[in-house]
N, CA, C and O atoms as a MOPAC input file, in Angstrom:
PM7 MOZYME 1SCF
protein

 N     11.63200 1     3.47600 1     3.90800 1
 C     12.77500 1     4.07500 1     3.21400 1
 C     12.97600 1     5.66500 1     3.40500 1
 O     14.04900 1     6.23000 1     3.19500 1
 N     11.78700 1     6.31300 1     3.83400 1
 C     12.03800 1     7.71000 1     3.84500 1
 C     12.47500 1     7.81600 1     5.44700 1
 O     13.54700 1     8.36400 1     5.70400 1
 N     11.74200 1     7.35300 1     6.40200 1
 C     11.94300 1     7.75700 1     7.88400 1
 C     12.39300 1     6.49700 1     8.65800 1
 O     11.55900 1     5.69700 1     9.08500 1
 N     13.54500 1     6.35300 1     8.81000 1
 C     14.22200 1     5.48000 1     9.77700 1
 C     13.94400 1     5.46000 1    11.51000 1
 O     14.30000 1     6.42000 1    12.19300 1
 N     13.45300 1     4.58000 1    11.95400 1
 C     13.37700 1     4.48800 1    13.30500 1
 C     13.88200 1     3.35200 1    14.16700 1
 O     13.72200 1     2.20700 1    13.74500 1
 N     14.47100 1     3.55000 1    15.32200 1
 C     14.87300 1     2.20500 1    15.85400 1
 C     13.72500 1     1.44400 1    16.43400 1
 O     12.70000 1     1.94700 1    16.89400 1
 N     14.01900 1     0.16900 1    16.35800 1
 C     13.06700 1    -0.80300 1    16.83700 1
 C     12.37300 1    -0.59700 1    18.20700 1
 O     13.11200 1    -0.38100 1    19.16800 1
 N     11.15600 1    -0.63500 1    18.38400 1
 C     10.45500 1    -0.27400 1    19.72400 1
 C     10.16900 1    -1.62900 1    20.47500 1
 O     10.27400 1    -2.70900 1    19.89300 1
 N      9.81600 1    -1.52100 1    21.75100 1
 C      9.51100 1    -2.82100 1    22.48400 1
 C      8.18300 1    -3.51800 1    21.77600 1
 O      8.11100 1    -4.74600 1    21.73800 1
 N      7.24600 1    -2.77600 1    21.27700 1
 C      6.04500 1    -3.24200 1    20.84200 1
 C      6.46100 1    -3.87900 1    19.35600 1
 O      5.97100 1    -4.94000 1    18.96900 1
 N      7.39300 1    -3.13500 1    18.58900 1
 C      7.71100 1    -3.79500 1    17.36500 1
 C      8.60100 1    -4.98200 1    17.67200 1
 O      8.67900 1    -5.66900 1    16.65400 1
 N      9.12300 1    -5.36400 1    18.41200 1
 C      9.75200 1    -6.42800 1    18.74000 1
 C      8.90700 1    -7.38400 1    19.17500 1
 O      9.14700 1    -8.55100 1    18.86300 1
 N      7.88400 1    -7.09800 1    19.89100 1
 C      6.87100 1    -8.21800 1    20.42400 1
 C      6.11600 1    -8.72500 1    19.10100 1
 O      5.92000 1    -9.90700 1    18.82100 1
 N      5.71400 1    -7.57700 1    18.31400 1
 C      5.06000 1    -7.90600 1    16.71900 1
 C      6.17900 1    -8.93600 1    16.21300 1
 O      5.74600 1   -10.08600 1    16.13100 1
 N      7.48400 1    -8.77900 1    15.86800 1
 C      8.32300 1    -9.61200 1    15.31300 1
 C      8.18600 1   -10.91500 1    15.92900 1
 O      7.96700 1   -11.82500 1    15.12900 1
 N      8.25800 1   -11.21900 1    17.09800 1
 C      8.26700 1   -12.34700 1    17.96700 1
 C      6.81800 1   -13.21900 1    17.64400 1
 O      6.74400 1   -14.42100 1    17.38800 1
 N      5.79400 1   -12.31900 1    17.73000 1
 C      4.46300 1   -13.02600 1    17.22100 1
 C      4.40300 1   -13.77500 1    15.81900 1
 O      4.03300 1   -14.90500 1    15.50000 1
 N      4.89700 1   -12.73600 1    15.13800 1
 C      4.82900 1   -13.16900 1    13.38300 1
 C      5.97900 1   -14.12700 1    13.16000 1
 O      5.80800 1   -14.93100 1    12.24400 1
 N      7.16700 1   -14.19400 1    13.85600 1
 C      7.84300 1   -15.38400 1    13.45100 1
 C      7.51100 1   -16.53200 1    14.33700 1
 O      7.84100 1   -17.67500 1    14.02200 1
 N      6.94900 1   -16.29800 1    15.29900 1
 C      6.44200 1   -17.71400 1    15.95600 1
 C      5.50400 1   -18.27200 1    15.23200 1
 O      5.55700 1   -19.49300 1    15.08100 1
 N      4.41300 1   -17.50000 1    14.60800 1
 C      3.27900 1   -17.88700 1    13.76600 1
 C      4.04500 1   -18.56700 1    12.52000 1
 O      3.69300 1   -19.70800 1    12.22300 1
 N      4.93200 1   -18.03000 1    11.86800 1
 C      5.48000 1   -18.39100 1    10.59900 1
 C      6.28300 1   -19.80400 1    11.03900 1
 O      6.34900 1   -20.71200 1    10.21100 1
 N      6.81600 1   -19.94200 1    12.20600 1
 C      7.19100 1   -21.27200 1    12.69100 1
 C      6.37600 1   -22.18100 1    12.92400 1
 O      6.73600 1   -23.32300 1    12.63900 1
 N      5.13700 1   -21.99200 1    13.46300 1
 C      4.21600 1   -22.77000 1    13.57300 1
 C      3.48600 1   -23.43100 1    12.27400 1
 O      3.23100 1   -24.62600 1    12.12100 1
 N      3.24600 1   -22.47900 1    11.47700 1
 C      2.92200 1   -22.79200 1     9.98200 1
 C      3.79300 1   -23.60700 1     9.22800 1
 O      3.17800 1   -24.46000 1     8.58800 1
 N      5.15400 1   -23.63500 1     9.07200 1
 C      6.05400 1   -24.02500 1     8.55700 1
 C      6.32700 1   -25.80000 1     9.20900 1
 O      6.41100 1   -26.80300 1     8.50000 1
 N      6.40900 1   -25.75500 1    10.55900 1
 C      6.30600 1   -27.09800 1    11.18800 1
 C      5.10400 1   -27.94600 1    11.04900 1
 O      5.11400 1   -29.17700 1    11.06900 1
 N      4.00600 1   -27.14400 1    10.89900 1
 C      2.78600 1   -27.79500 1    10.84600 1
 C      2.24800 1   -28.11800 1     9.20900 1
 O      1.45900 1   -29.01700 1     8.92000 1
 N      2.78200 1   -27.30400 1     8.37900 1
 C      2.09700 1   -27.35600 1     6.93800 1
 C      3.19200 1   -27.51600 1     5.90300 1
 O      2.89300 1   -27.93800 1     4.78700 1
 N      4.53000 1   -27.18200 1     6.22700 1
 C      5.63800 1   -27.13500 1     5.42000 1
 C      5.64600 1   -25.65300 1     4.94800 1
 O      5.00300 1   -24.74400 1     5.47100 1
 N      6.57500 1   -25.54000 1     3.74800 1
 C      6.78200 1   -24.27300 1     3.47500 1
 C      6.02100 1   -23.72500 1     2.35800 1
 O      6.21200 1   -22.59700 1     1.90400 1
 N      5.10100 1   -24.60400 1     1.90100 1
 C      4.16900 1   -24.02400 1     0.90600 1
 C      3.26900 1   -22.88700 1     1.23800 1
 O      3.08500 1   -22.08800 1     0.32000 1
 N      2.74800 1   -22.68600 1     2.22500 1
 C      1.91300 1   -21.34600 1     2.74800 1
 C      2.83400 1   -20.27000 1     2.55600 1
 O      2.46600 1   -19.24800 1     1.97600 1
 N      4.14600 1   -20.42300 1     3.04400 1
 C      4.96900 1   -19.37200 1     3.12700 1
 C      5.42500 1   -18.58200 1     1.72000 1
 O      5.56800 1   -17.37100 1     1.55200 1
 N      5.58900 1   -19.58700 1     0.84900 1
 C      5.74600 1   -19.31500 1    -0.55900 1
 C      4.59800 1   -18.69700 1    -1.24600 1
 O      4.74900 1   -17.83600 1    -2.11300 1
 N      3.23900 1   -19.21600 1    -0.78600 1
 C      2.12800 1   -18.73600 1    -1.34000 1
 C      2.11100 1   -17.32900 1    -0.94100 1
 O      2.06000 1   -16.45100 1    -1.80300 1
 N      2.15000 1   -17.06400 1     0.26700 1
 C      2.01700 1   -15.56600 1     0.88700 1
 C      3.02200 1   -14.48200 1     0.28700 1
 O      2.79300 1   -13.31200 1    -0.01900 1
 N      4.06300 1   -15.13100 1     0.21900 1
 C      5.24600 1   -14.27100 1    -0.38900 1
 C      4.84100 1   -14.12300 1    -1.97100 1
 O      4.75500 1   -12.94700 1    -2.32400 1
 N      4.64600 1   -14.84600 1    -2.72700 1
 C      4.16100 1   -14.89200 1    -4.17200 1
 C      2.92200 1   -13.63700 1    -4.20100 1
 O      3.00000 1   -12.65800 1    -4.94300 1
 N      1.91800 1   -13.86000 1    -3.35200 1
 C      0.66800 1   -13.32100 1    -3.29300 1
 C      1.14400 1   -11.75300 1    -3.00800 1
 O      0.75200 1   -10.89500 1    -3.79800 1
 N      1.88800 1   -11.41400 1    -2.01700 1
 C      2.38600 1   -10.04700 1    -1.54600 1
 C      3.11600 1    -9.42000 1    -2.71500 1
 O      2.86200 1    -8.27000 1    -3.07400 1
 N      4.13700 1   -10.27300 1    -3.38000 1
 C      4.76500 1    -9.71600 1    -4.74100 1
 C      3.66800 1    -9.34500 1    -5.76200 1
 O      3.59300 1    -8.20800 1    -6.22900 1
 N      2.89500 1   -10.25100 1    -6.06300 1
 C      2.03400 1    -9.90200 1    -7.23800 1
 C      0.98800 1    -8.64000 1    -6.91300 1
 O      0.71700 1    -7.73900 1    -7.70600 1
 N      0.51200 1    -8.77800 1    -5.67600 1
 C     -0.48600 1    -7.92200 1    -5.30500 1
 C      0.07100 1    -6.42700 1    -5.05600 1
 O     -0.72500 1    -5.49900 1    -5.20100 1
 N      1.41800 1    -6.15200 1    -4.68600 1
 C      2.13000 1    -5.26800 1    -4.53400 1
 C      3.08600 1    -4.66800 1    -5.41500 1
 O      3.67300 1    -3.63000 1    -5.10800 1
 N      3.30300 1    -5.37500 1    -6.68100 1
 C      4.24500 1    -4.82900 1    -7.46700 1
 C      3.49200 1    -4.88800 1    -8.80500 1
 O      2.75700 1    -3.94000 1    -9.07900 1
 N      3.59800 1    -5.82200 1    -9.58500 1
 C      3.13900 1    -5.93900 1   -10.91800 1
 C      1.48900 1    -5.97600 1   -11.24700 1
 O      1.03200 1    -5.68800 1   -12.35400 1
 N      0.92400 1    -6.25900 1   -10.44400 1
 C     -0.59200 1    -6.32900 1   -10.45100 1
 C     -0.89200 1    -4.80400 1   -11.01100 1
 O     -0.26600 1    -3.84500 1   -10.55900 1
 N     -1.82100 1    -4.67100 1   -11.95200 1
 C     -2.28300 1    -3.35200 1   -12.51800 1
 C     -2.88400 1    -2.28800 1   -11.40100 1
 O     -2.75200 1    -1.06400 1   -11.39700 1
 N     -3.55800 1    -3.09900 1   -10.49000 1
 C     -4.06700 1    -2.27100 1    -9.60800 1
 C     -3.24000 1    -1.71700 1    -8.60700 1
 O     -3.63200 1    -0.73400 1    -7.97800 1
 N     -1.96200 1    -2.31800 1    -8.35000 1
 C     -0.91900 1    -2.12600 1    -7.40000 1
 C     -0.43900 1    -0.58000 1    -7.53800 1
 O      0.13700 1     0.01600 1    -6.62800 1
 N     -0.77500 1     0.02300 1    -8.88100 1
 C     -0.29800 1     1.30300 1    -9.01600 1
 C     -0.90300 1     2.47100 1    -8.06300 1
 O     -0.44200 1     3.59500 1    -7.86000 1
 N     -1.87100 1     1.97200 1    -7.63000 1
 C     -2.62000 1     2.86700 1    -6.31700 1
 C     -1.67900 1     2.99900 1    -5.29800 1
 O     -1.75500 1     4.07800 1    -4.71100 1
 N     -0.79300 1     2.21400 1    -4.89800 1
 C      0.15300 1     2.29100 1    -3.83200 1
 C      1.00900 1     3.56000 1    -4.21800 1
 O      1.25000 1     4.36400 1    -3.31800 1
 N      1.44300 1     3.77900 1    -5.38000 1
 C      2.46300 1     4.77200 1    -5.89500 1
 C      1.60500 1     5.90900 1    -5.98400 1
 O      2.00600 1     6.89800 1    -5.36900 1
 N      0.41700 1     6.02400 1    -6.65800 1
 C     -0.44900 1     7.13700 1    -7.10200 1
 C     -0.86500 1     7.74700 1    -5.47300 1
 O     -1.18200 1     8.93300 1    -5.37500 1
 N     -0.84000 1     6.90900 1    -4.30500 1
 C     -1.30800 1     7.70400 1    -3.11800 1
 C     -0.28200 1     8.46600 1    -2.54500 1
 O     -0.62900 1     9.55600 1    -2.09000 1
 N      1.05200 1     8.11200 1    -2.44700 1
 C      2.06500 1     8.79600 1    -1.72400 1
 C      3.15800 1     9.16100 1    -2.31600 1
 O      3.96700 1     9.77600 1    -1.62100 1
 N      3.50100 1     8.89500 1    -3.75400 1
 C      4.61900 1     9.43100 1    -4.22600 1
 C      4.40800 1    10.77600 1    -5.01500 1
 O      3.34200 1    11.09600 1    -5.54000 1
 N      5.43600 1    11.44000 1    -5.02700 1
 C      5.16100 1    12.71900 1    -5.70400 1
 C      5.46100 1    12.81200 1    -7.09600 1
 O      6.64500 1    12.81600 1    -7.43500 1
 N      4.40800 1    12.89900 1    -8.08800 1
 C      4.84900 1    13.18700 1    -9.47000 1
 C      4.53600 1    14.72900 1    -9.80800 1
 O      5.21100 1    15.27200 1   -10.68200 1
 N      3.66100 1    15.35400 1    -9.22600 1
 C      3.63200 1    16.60400 1    -9.50600 1
 C      4.10000 1    17.59800 1    -8.20800 1
 O      3.66900 1    17.35100 1    -7.08200 1
 N      4.85400 1    18.53900 1    -8.41100 1
 C      5.09600 1    19.45500 1    -7.39000 1
 C      3.82900 1    20.10100 1    -6.35500 1
 O      2.66900 1    20.28300 1    -6.72300 1
 N      4.23500 1    20.31500 1    -5.33700 1
 C      3.09100 1    20.64500 1    -4.10300 1
 C      1.76200 1    19.82100 1    -4.21400 1
 O      0.67800 1    20.33800 1    -3.94600 1
 N      1.89400 1    18.46000 1    -4.64000 1
 C      0.89900 1    17.87000 1    -4.37200 1
 C      1.40600 1    16.37900 1    -3.86000 1
 O      2.25300 1    15.81500 1    -4.55200 1
 N      0.96100 1    15.79300 1    -2.79000 1
 C      1.73900 1    14.49100 1    -2.29000 1
 C      0.91900 1    13.17700 1    -2.29200 1
 O      1.31500 1    12.05700 1    -1.96900 1
 N     -0.28400 1    13.54500 1    -2.71500 1
 C     -1.28300 1    12.31300 1    -2.91100 1
 C     -2.21900 1    12.56300 1    -4.04700 1
 O     -2.36200 1    13.74100 1    -4.37400 1
 N     -2.82000 1    11.73000 1    -4.64300 1
 C     -3.55700 1    11.87200 1    -5.94100 1
 C     -4.70000 1    10.95500 1    -5.88000 1
 O     -4.56600 1     9.84700 1    -5.36000 1
 N     -5.81000 1    11.34200 1    -6.37500 1
 C     -7.07200 1    10.53600 1    -6.45800 1
 C     -7.18600 1     9.93100 1    -7.95700 1
 O     -6.66800 1    10.53000 1    -8.89900 1
 N     -7.90600 1     8.68400 1    -8.13600 1
 C     -8.10000 1     8.17800 1    -9.23700 1
 C     -9.75900 1     7.97100 1    -9.19800 1
 O    -10.34200 1     7.53100 1    -8.20700 1
 N    -10.35900 1     8.32500 1   -10.32600 1
 C    -11.82100 1     8.29900 1   -10.47600 1
 C    -12.07600 1     7.30300 1   -11.64500 1
 O    -13.08800 1     7.44200 1   -12.33200 1
 N    -11.25600 1     6.37800 1   -11.87000 1
 C    -11.71900 1     5.40600 1   -12.89500 1
 C    -12.35300 1     4.05200 1   -12.61800 1
 O    -12.50600 1     3.72100 1   -11.44300 1
 N    -12.70700 1     3.30400 1   -13.52500 1
 C    -13.52800 1     2.13600 1   -13.41700 1
 C    -12.80700 1     1.02400 1   -12.16600 1
 O    -13.47700 1     0.17200 1   -11.58200 1
 N    -11.53900 1     1.22500 1   -11.96600 1
 C    -10.90100 1     0.16000 1   -11.15700 1
 C    -11.56200 1     0.38800 1    -9.58800 1
 O    -11.66300 1    -0.49000 1    -8.73100 1
 N    -11.89200 1     1.52000 1    -9.48900 1
 C    -12.42500 1     1.75500 1    -8.13900 1
 C    -13.70800 1     0.73400 1    -7.68300 1
 O    -13.88700 1     0.31000 1    -6.54200 1
 N    -14.42100 1     0.49300 1    -8.68800 1
 C    -15.29400 1    -0.50600 1    -8.22200 1
 C    -14.84000 1    -1.99000 1    -7.66700 1
 O    -15.47200 1    -2.64500 1    -6.83800 1
 N    -13.69100 1    -2.35100 1    -8.26200 1
 C    -12.91300 1    -3.47300 1    -7.83900 1
 C    -12.24100 1    -3.28800 1    -6.59900 1
 O    -12.04200 1    -4.26700 1    -5.88000 1
 N    -11.78700 1    -1.91300 1    -6.19000 1
 C    -10.80300 1    -1.60100 1    -5.11400 1
 C    -11.63800 1    -1.06100 1    -4.10000 1
 O    -11.05700 1    -0.61900 1    -3.10900 1
 N    -12.87700 1    -1.00000 1    -4.13500 1
 C    -13.62800 1    -0.27800 1    -2.85800 1
 C    -13.51700 1     1.10800 1    -2.77400 1
 O    -13.66100 1     1.69100 1    -1.69900 1
 N    -13.20400 1     1.84900 1    -4.11900 1
 C    -13.00800 1     3.15800 1    -4.14200 1
 C    -11.78100 1     3.68900 1    -3.27300 1
 O    -11.81900 1     4.80800 1    -2.76300 1
 N    -10.78400 1     2.90300 1    -3.14000 1
 C     -9.55800 1     3.41600 1    -2.65200 1
 C     -8.92400 1     4.39800 1    -3.49200 1
 O     -7.93200 1     4.96600 1    -3.03500 1
 N     -9.37600 1     4.72300 1    -4.76800 1
 C     -8.78100 1     5.65900 1    -5.34000 1
 C     -9.42500 1     7.14100 1    -4.89500 1
 O     -9.00300 1     8.17100 1    -5.42100 1
 N    -10.19600 1     7.15700 1    -4.15800 1
 C    -10.73600 1     8.36900 1    -3.81000 1
 C     -9.86900 1     8.91800 1    -2.60100 1
 O    -10.40100 1     9.25700 1    -1.54400 1
 N     -8.54100 1     8.98500 1    -2.81400 1
 C     -7.61100 1     9.25200 1    -1.76900 1
 C     -7.40000 1    10.32200 1    -1.21700 1
 O     -7.11100 1    10.33100 1    -0.02000 1
 N     -7.49000 1    11.48900 1    -1.94700 1
 C     -7.69700 1    12.91300 1    -1.40300 1
 C     -8.76500 1    13.07000 1    -0.45300 1
 O     -8.66200 1    13.60900 1     0.64900 1
 N     -9.85100 1    12.53300 1    -0.98500 1
 C    -11.09700 1    12.51600 1    -0.26100 1
 C    -10.84600 1    11.90800 1     1.12000 1
 O    -11.07100 1    12.45600 1     2.19900 1
 N    -10.38100 1    10.77900 1     0.92700 1
 C    -10.01700 1     9.95000 1     2.10600 1
 C     -9.27500 1    10.59500 1     3.26000 1
 O     -9.62300 1    10.38300 1     4.42200 1
 N     -8.19400 1    11.42800 1     2.93100 1
 C     -7.44300 1    12.18200 1     3.82800 1
 C     -8.09500 1    13.27700 1     4.37700 1
 O     -7.89600 1    13.66300 1     5.52900 1
 N     -8.93600 1    13.83600 1     3.52800 1
 C     -9.63500 1    15.02700 1     4.15100 1
 C    -10.76800 1    14.72600 1     5.03000 1
 O    -11.17800 1    15.54600 1     5.85200 1
 N    -11.32200 1    13.47200 1     4.86000 1
 C    -12.51500 1    13.06000 1     5.70500 1
 C    -12.28200 1    11.61200 1     5.99000 1
 O    -12.90100 1    10.84600 1     5.25200 1
 N    -11.57900 1    11.11900 1     6.83500 1
 C    -10.96200 1     9.73400 1     7.24600 1
 C    -12.40200 1     8.91300 1     7.72100 1
 O    -12.40700 1     7.69200 1     7.56800 1
 N    -13.44600 1     9.48600 1     8.21600 1
 C    -14.45300 1     8.82400 1     8.80300 1
 C    -15.56000 1     8.52500 1     8.03000 1
 O    -16.59800 1     8.00500 1     8.43800 1
 N    -15.26400 1     8.92700 1     6.71900 1
 C    -16.35900 1     8.94200 1     5.77400 1
 C    -16.27900 1     7.42900 1     5.00000 1
 O    -15.19600 1     7.16300 1     4.47800 1
 N    -17.32600 1     6.46800 1     4.90400 1
 C    -16.99300 1     5.08200 1     4.42600 1
 C    -16.50200 1     5.25700 1     2.92700 1
 O    -16.79800 1     6.33500 1     2.41200 1
 N    -15.88900 1     4.47000 1     2.25800 1
 C    -15.31600 1     4.41700 1     1.05200 1
 C    -16.44000 1     4.28200 1    -0.17100 1
 O    -16.16200 1     4.46700 1    -1.35600 1
 N    -17.82400 1     3.91100 1     0.35500 1
 C    -18.80600 1     3.72200 1    -0.51900 1
 C    -19.51200 1     5.20100 1    -0.65200 1
 O    -20.42000 1     5.47400 1    -1.43700 1
 N    -18.97200 1     5.98500 1     0.17100 1
 C    -19.77200 1     7.55700 1     0.11400 1
 C    -18.71500 1     8.55200 1    -0.33500 1
 O    -19.00000 1     9.74400 1    -0.45100 1
 N    -17.42500 1     8.05300 1    -0.60500 1
 C    -16.53300 1     9.16100 1    -1.31700 1
 C    -16.84800 1     9.73800 1    -2.57800 1
 O    -16.54600 1    10.89700 1    -2.86400 1
 N    -17.46300 1     8.93900 1    -3.36100 1
 C    -17.87800 1     9.43500 1    -4.71500 1
 C    -18.81300 1    10.51200 1    -4.62600 1
 O    -18.61400 1    11.53000 1    -5.28800 1
 N    -19.87900 1    10.39500 1    -3.83300 1
 C    -20.73400 1    11.50800 1    -3.54100 1
 C    -20.10200 1    12.67300 1    -2.82100 1
 O    -20.52600 1    13.81600 1    -2.99200 1
 N    -19.03600 1    12.38100 1    -1.97200 1
 C    -18.33400 1    13.54600 1    -1.49600 1
 C    -17.64700 1    14.45300 1    -2.81600 1
 O    -17.75100 1    15.67000 1    -2.96800 1
 N    -17.04100 1    13.64500 1    -3.56300 1
 C    -16.43600 1    14.42600 1    -4.69500 1
 C    -17.40700 1    15.23300 1    -5.43200 1
 O    -17.13900 1    16.41200 1    -5.66400 1
 N    -18.61100 1    14.66800 1    -5.86100 1
 C    -19.52500 1    15.37200 1    -6.64200 1
 C    -19.82200 1    16.58300 1    -5.49000 1
 O    -19.57100 1    17.71100 1    -5.91400 1
 N    -20.24300 1    16.52300 1    -4.31000 1
 C    -20.77700 1    17.56900 1    -3.53600 1
 C    -19.77900 1    18.80800 1    -3.38600 1
 O    -20.08400 1    19.93000 1    -2.98300 1
 N    -18.63900 1    18.40600 1    -3.75900 1
 C    -17.35200 1    19.54700 1    -3.18800 1
 C    -16.34800 1    19.49800 1    -4.48900 1
 O    -15.18300 1    19.12400 1    -4.35900 1
 N    -16.89500 1    19.90800 1    -5.76000 1
 C    -16.04900 1    19.89900 1    -6.69000 1
 C    -14.99400 1    21.22400 1    -6.83100 1
 O    -13.94400 1    21.23200 1    -7.47300 1
 N    -15.50900 1    22.21100 1    -6.13700 1
 C    -14.25800 1    23.31800 1    -5.96900 1
 C    -13.20600 1    22.82200 1    -5.00100 1
 O    -12.19400 1    23.50600 1    -4.84500 1
 N    -13.33700 1    21.86200 1    -4.44100 1
 C    -11.92000 1    21.43000 1    -3.73700 1
 C    -11.22800 1    20.12700 1    -4.41400 1
 O    -10.13300 1    19.78800 1    -3.96500 1
 N    -11.76100 1    19.44000 1    -5.38400 1
 C    -11.17100 1    18.35000 1    -5.87400 1
 C    -10.84400 1    18.32400 1    -7.57300 1
 O    -10.06500 1    17.53400 1    -8.10800 1
 N    -11.56400 1    19.28800 1    -8.20900 1
 C    -11.55000 1    19.40900 1    -9.50200 1
 C     -9.99000 1    20.00500 1   -10.17300 1
 O     -9.41300 1    19.71400 1   -11.22100 1
 N     -9.66700 1    20.86200 1    -9.16800 1
 C     -8.32900 1    21.33600 1    -9.64000 1
 C     -6.89800 1    20.82100 1    -9.23900 1
 O     -5.79300 1    21.26400 1    -9.54900 1
 N     -7.25900 1    19.74000 1    -8.44800 1
 C     -6.12500 1    18.88500 1    -8.15900 1
 C     -5.55200 1    18.08200 1    -9.21200 1
 O     -6.24200 1    17.94300 1   -10.22300 1
 N     -4.45600 1    17.54500 1    -9.16800 1
 C     -3.96900 1    16.62600 1   -10.22000 1
 C     -4.50100 1    15.34000 1    -9.76600 1
 O     -4.78000 1    15.16500 1    -8.58000 1
 N     -4.66800 1    14.35400 1   -10.73100 1
 C     -5.21500 1    13.21000 1   -10.62100 1
 C     -4.60400 1    11.99700 1   -11.19400 1
 O     -3.76300 1    12.24400 1   -12.05800 1
 N     -4.77900 1    10.92800 1   -10.97500 1
 C     -3.99300 1     9.81800 1   -11.61500 1
 C     -5.11400 1     9.23100 1   -12.61200 1
 O     -6.24600 1     8.94700 1   -12.21900 1
 N     -4.67100 1     9.07500 1   -13.97300 1
 C     -5.76600 1     8.69000 1   -14.82200 1
 C     -5.76000 1     7.26500 1   -14.86400 1
 O     -6.76200 1     6.68700 1   -15.28600 1
 N     -4.55900 1     6.49200 1   -14.40400 1
 C     -4.49300 1     5.13000 1   -14.86200 1
 C     -3.67100 1     4.49300 1   -13.95500 1
 O     -2.50200 1     4.85300 1   -14.09700 1
 N     -3.85500 1     3.60200 1   -12.99000 1
 C     -3.02700 1     2.95200 1   -11.98700 1
 C     -2.08900 1     2.09100 1   -12.91000 1
 O     -0.89200 1     2.11800 1   -12.62400 1
 N     -2.46000 1     1.37900 1   -13.91200 1
 C     -1.30800 1     0.75700 1   -14.53000 1
 C     -0.18800 1     1.71400 1   -15.21200 1
 O      1.01900 1     1.48500 1   -15.29300 1
 N     -0.78600 1     2.66000 1   -15.60400 1
 C      0.20000 1     3.77700 1   -16.13500 1
 C      0.95300 1     4.51700 1   -14.98500 1
 O      2.02800 1     5.06800 1   -15.22200 1
 N      0.47500 1     4.53100 1   -13.92300 1
 C      1.34800 1     5.01800 1   -12.84500 1
 C      2.33500 1     4.02700 1   -12.68500 1
 O      3.47900 1     4.43700 1   -12.49100 1
 N      2.11900 1     2.64800 1   -12.72900 1
 C      3.17100 1     1.86700 1   -12.71500 1
 C      4.19700 1     2.08700 1   -13.66200 1
 O      5.36600 1     2.05700 1   -13.27900 1
 N      3.89100 1     2.32500 1   -14.97200 1
 C      4.70800 1     2.44200 1   -16.09500 1
 C      5.67000 1     3.72300 1   -15.71000 1
 O      6.89900 1     3.69500 1   -15.76900 1
 N      4.88400 1     4.83600 1   -15.30900 1
 C      5.67900 1     6.16900 1   -15.17400 1
 C      6.77700 1     6.20500 1   -14.24300 1
 O      7.83600 1     6.81300 1   -14.39400 1
 N      6.32600 1     5.30200 1   -13.00000 1
 C      7.26000 1     5.20600 1   -11.89600 1
 C      8.45500 1     4.41500 1   -12.43200 1
 O      9.57200 1     4.77300 1   -12.05800 1
 N      8.35100 1     3.47800 1   -13.18700 1
 C      9.59200 1     2.80900 1   -13.63400 1
 C     10.28200 1     3.42500 1   -14.67300 1
 O     11.46400 1     3.11600 1   -14.82400 1
 N      9.67900 1     4.38000 1   -15.54800 1
 C     10.48900 1     4.96900 1   -16.74000 1
 C     10.77900 1     6.27400 1   -16.37200 1
 O     11.50600 1     6.81200 1   -17.20800 1
 N     10.46600 1     7.03300 1   -15.37400 1
 C     10.73700 1     8.37900 1   -15.10700 1
 C     11.96700 1     8.28000 1   -14.38100 1
 O     12.06100 1     7.62800 1   -13.34100 1
 N     12.99900 1     8.96800 1   -14.95100 1
 C     14.28500 1     9.03700 1   -14.19200 1
 C     14.16900 1     9.61500 1   -12.72500 1
 O     14.81600 1     9.19800 1   -11.76400 1
 N     13.30200 1    10.57500 1   -12.70400 1
 C     13.28100 1    11.35700 1   -11.38800 1
 C     12.40000 1    10.53500 1   -10.16000 1
 O     12.28200 1    10.98500 1    -9.02000 1
 N     11.91000 1     9.46600 1   -10.54800 1
 C     11.12000 1     8.70300 1    -9.71800 1
 C     11.97500 1     7.39200 1    -8.83500 1
 O     12.61900 1     6.56500 1    -9.48100 1
 N     11.91500 1     7.33900 1    -7.68900 1
 C     12.62000 1     6.22300 1    -7.09800 1
 C     11.62900 1     5.94900 1    -5.69200 1
 O     10.49100 1     6.40400 1    -5.57400 1
 N     12.27600 1     5.17500 1    -4.75300 1
 C     11.66600 1     4.85000 1    -3.44600 1
 C     11.89200 1     6.07000 1    -2.53200 1
 O     11.49100 1     6.02800 1    -1.36900 1
 N     12.50200 1     7.12200 1    -3.00700 1
 C     12.59800 1     8.14600 1    -2.06300 1
 C     11.82300 1     9.21900 1    -2.69400 1
 O     12.06600 1    10.38000 1    -2.36500 1
 N     11.04200 1     8.99700 1    -3.44400 1
 C     10.09100 1    10.13300 1    -4.13700 1
 C      8.70300 1    10.34300 1    -3.36700 1
 O      7.59700 1    10.33800 1    -3.90700 1
 N      8.99600 1    10.54700 1    -1.86700 1
 C      8.06300 1    10.74400 1    -1.10500 1
 C      8.06700 1    12.08300 1    -0.32400 1
 O      9.12300 1    12.71100 1    -0.23600 1
 N      7.02400 1    12.50500 1     0.19900 1
 C      7.21400 1    13.74800 1     0.90700 1
 C      7.81800 1    13.23900 1     2.22800 1
 O      7.43700 1    12.21700 1     2.80000 1
 N      8.95800 1    14.18600 1     2.72400 1
 C      9.56400 1    13.81100 1     3.96200 1
 C      9.39200 1    15.21300 1     4.64700 1
 O      9.82700 1    16.23900 1     4.12600 1
 N      8.73900 1    15.19000 1     5.82900 1
 C      8.45600 1    16.41400 1     6.50200 1
 C      9.51400 1    16.40400 1     7.73000 1
 O      9.85100 1    15.38500 1     8.33300 1
 N      9.98000 1    17.72300 1     7.99800 1
 C     10.96200 1    17.78900 1     9.08200 1
 C     10.22600 1    17.30400 1    10.26100 1
 O      9.00100 1    17.30300 1    10.38400 1
 N     11.09000 1    16.89400 1    11.11200 1
 C     10.94100 1    16.29400 1    12.40300 1
 C     10.13400 1    17.26900 1    13.19900 1
 O     10.49600 1    18.41000 1    12.91400 1
 N      9.18500 1    17.25100 1    14.08200 1
 C      8.57700 1    18.28800 1    14.97400 1
 C      9.53200 1    18.46500 1    16.06800 1
 O     10.18900 1    17.49400 1    16.44400 1
 N      9.67700 1    19.67000 1    16.64000 1
 C     10.68800 1    20.00900 1    17.81200 1
 C      9.90600 1    19.59100 1    19.00700 1
 O      8.74800 1    19.97000 1    19.18400 1
 N     10.53800 1    18.81600 1    19.81600 1
 C      9.85200 1    18.68800 1    21.04100 1
 C     10.25800 1    19.66200 1    22.07800 1
 O     11.46500 1    19.85400 1    22.22500 1
 N      9.47200 1    20.25700 1    22.76400 1
 C      9.59600 1    21.12400 1    23.81700 1
 C     10.41400 1    20.79100 1    25.16100 1
 O     10.48000 1    21.62300 1    26.06500 1

């Protein structure tokens, strides 16, 4: 929604592979697996309480900060995906080590805004008038030489 781009050759190949796979599933197993996948995606990426991490990771709630970390107990279920600022700073550190990184460098992470609750993030996203699918950072395109 933020940045539109024309379809590329590789994207068209990807679509072809995906639709071919879907066609083979439907012809061999019927529509049930397709409905199951669609319902799973809907529940996992929308109303599920942990799905708030998608919004807290890249939607702007506070000015001058485009991603937020979450340090609550749901990280145990979500493989520490809540340590999102840390992940962006050190992409090669495994998720299991991100809590130790946060403790080692409090001067970098303690002053940042953080998400206190992923379910509350969903609620705030729905209820705040200034939030929408366009509430993400959009950087100007780099000029090519």
